[in-house]
C-alpha positions in Angstrom: 27.0 -37.7 4.7 28.1 -40.2 2.1 27.5 -43.9 2.6 24.7 -46.2 3.6 22.0 -45.3 6.0 24.0 -46.8 8.9 27.3 -45.4 7.9 26.0 -41.9 7.3 23.9 -41.9 10.4 26.9 -43.0 12.6 29.2 -40.5 11.0 26.8 -37.5 11.2 25.7 -38.3 14.7 29.1 -37.3 16.0 29.0 -33.9 14.4 25.4 -33.3 15.6 26.2 -34.4 19.1 29.2 -32.2 19.2 27.0 -29.2 18.4 24.4 -30.0 21.0 27.0 -30.7 23.6 28.3 -27.1 23.3 30.5 -26.8 20.3 28.5 -23.8 19.0 28.8 -20.0 18.9 27.4 -19.7 22.4 28.9 -22.8 24.0 25.3 -23.7 24.8 24.3 -27.3 25.7 21.1 -28.2 23.9 18.7 -31.0 25.0 18.7 -34.0 22.8 15.3 -34.4 21.1 13.7 -37.0 18.8 13.6 -38.0 16.1 16.9 -38.2 14.3 16.0 -37.9 10.6 17.7 -39.2 7.5 16.8 -38.3 4.0 18.5 -39.8 0.9 20.7 -37.4 -1.1 23.0 -38.2 -4.1 25.5 -40.6 -2.6 24.4 -40.7 1.0 22.0 -39.2 3.4 21.2 -35.8 5.0 21.0 -36.4 8.8 19.3 -34.0 11.1 18.2 -33.4 14.6 15.0 -31.6 15.6 15.7 -28.7 17.9 13.8 -28.3 21.2 10.3 -26.8 20.8 11.1 -23.6 22.8 14.4 -22.9 20.9 13.6 -20.1 18.4 17.2 -18.9 17.9 19.6 -21.8 18.1 23.3 -20.9 18.3 25.3 -21.0 15.2 27.5 -24.1 14.6 31.3 -23.8 14.8 31.5 -26.4 12.0 29.9 -26.9 8.6 26.6 -27.9 10.0 23.5 -26.1 8.7 20.6 -24.8 10.7 17.3 -24.4 8.9 13.8 -23.8 9.8 11.2 -26.2 8.3 7.8 -24.9 7.7 4.6 -26.9 8.4 4.0 -29.7 6.0 1.3 -32.4 5.6 3.2 -35.7 6.1 2.0 -39.2 5.7 3.7 -41.7 8.1 4.0 -45.3 9.0 5.3 -46.3 12.4 7.1 -49.5 13.2 9.3 -51.0 15.9 12.5 -53.0 15.8 16.1 -52.4 14.7 15.8 -50.1 11.7 18.0 -51.4 9.0 18.2 -49.8 5.6 16.3 -52.7 4.0 13.5 -52.5 6.6 13.2 -48.7 6.1 13.1 -49.2 2.3 10.4 -52.0 2.7 8.3 -49.7 4.9 8.7 -46.8 2.5 7.5 -48.9 -0.5 4.4 -50.0 1.5 3.7 -46.4 2.5 4.1 -45.0 -1.0 1.9 -47.8 -2.5 -0.8 -47.2 0.1 -0.7 -43.4 -0.6 -1.0 -44.0 -4.3 -4.0 -46.3 -3.9 -5.7 -43.8 -1.6 -5.2 -41.0 -4.2 -2.5 -39.0 -2.4 0.4 -37.5 -4.3 3.8 -37.8 -2.5 5.8 -34.6 -3.2 9.1 -35.3 -1.4 11.6 -38.0 -0.9 10.9 -40.3 2.0 12.4 -39.4 5.4 13.5 -42.1 7.9 13.0 -41.2 11.6 14.4 -42.9 14.6 13.1 -42.0 18.1 15.2 -44.1 20.4 18.8 -44.7 21.0 20.7 -48.0 20.4 20.4 -48.9 24.1 16.6 -49.3 23.8 15.4 -52.9 23.3 14.6 -53.4 19.6 11.0 -54.3 20.3 10.5 -51.0 22.1 12.1 -48.8 19.5 9.9 -46.4 17.6 10.8 -45.7 13.9 8.8 -44.0 11.2 8.9 -43.5 7.4 7.5 -40.1 6.4 6.7 -38.5 3.1 5.3 -35.1 2.3 1.9 -35.1 0.5 0.2 -32.4 -1.4 -2.5 -30.9 0.8 -4.4 -29.5 -2.2 -4.4 -32.9 -3.9 -5.7 -34.9 -1.0 -8.9 -36.9 -1.9 
């Protein structure tokens, strides 16, 4: 989705919610899971949901959504609470990348922003993370 973190997240959420509320090839309702992930792309962000653990064959979308299976990865993460603005995510990402470099780890992906709670959750109780893949064979 094009736009800022907030714009792309809001716009994509509608498409993703439509899919899990039953607009899919099997008209199946799918449980909402956490986190909602956002990763920077050219002029915006790729926004994704994590499917329920027991769902091995999700129904096909009726729209341009993509379903992909993600293999296991070694990820470094930093967790924080509050209202996750783009500037706060970027600040946390910089701190994580600096700490990884100092520790001798090699980040091998773009950072991923993760939100675990909905907007109705009090900001001090919201869980957010910044994640980045690190090379398992390059770990100190």
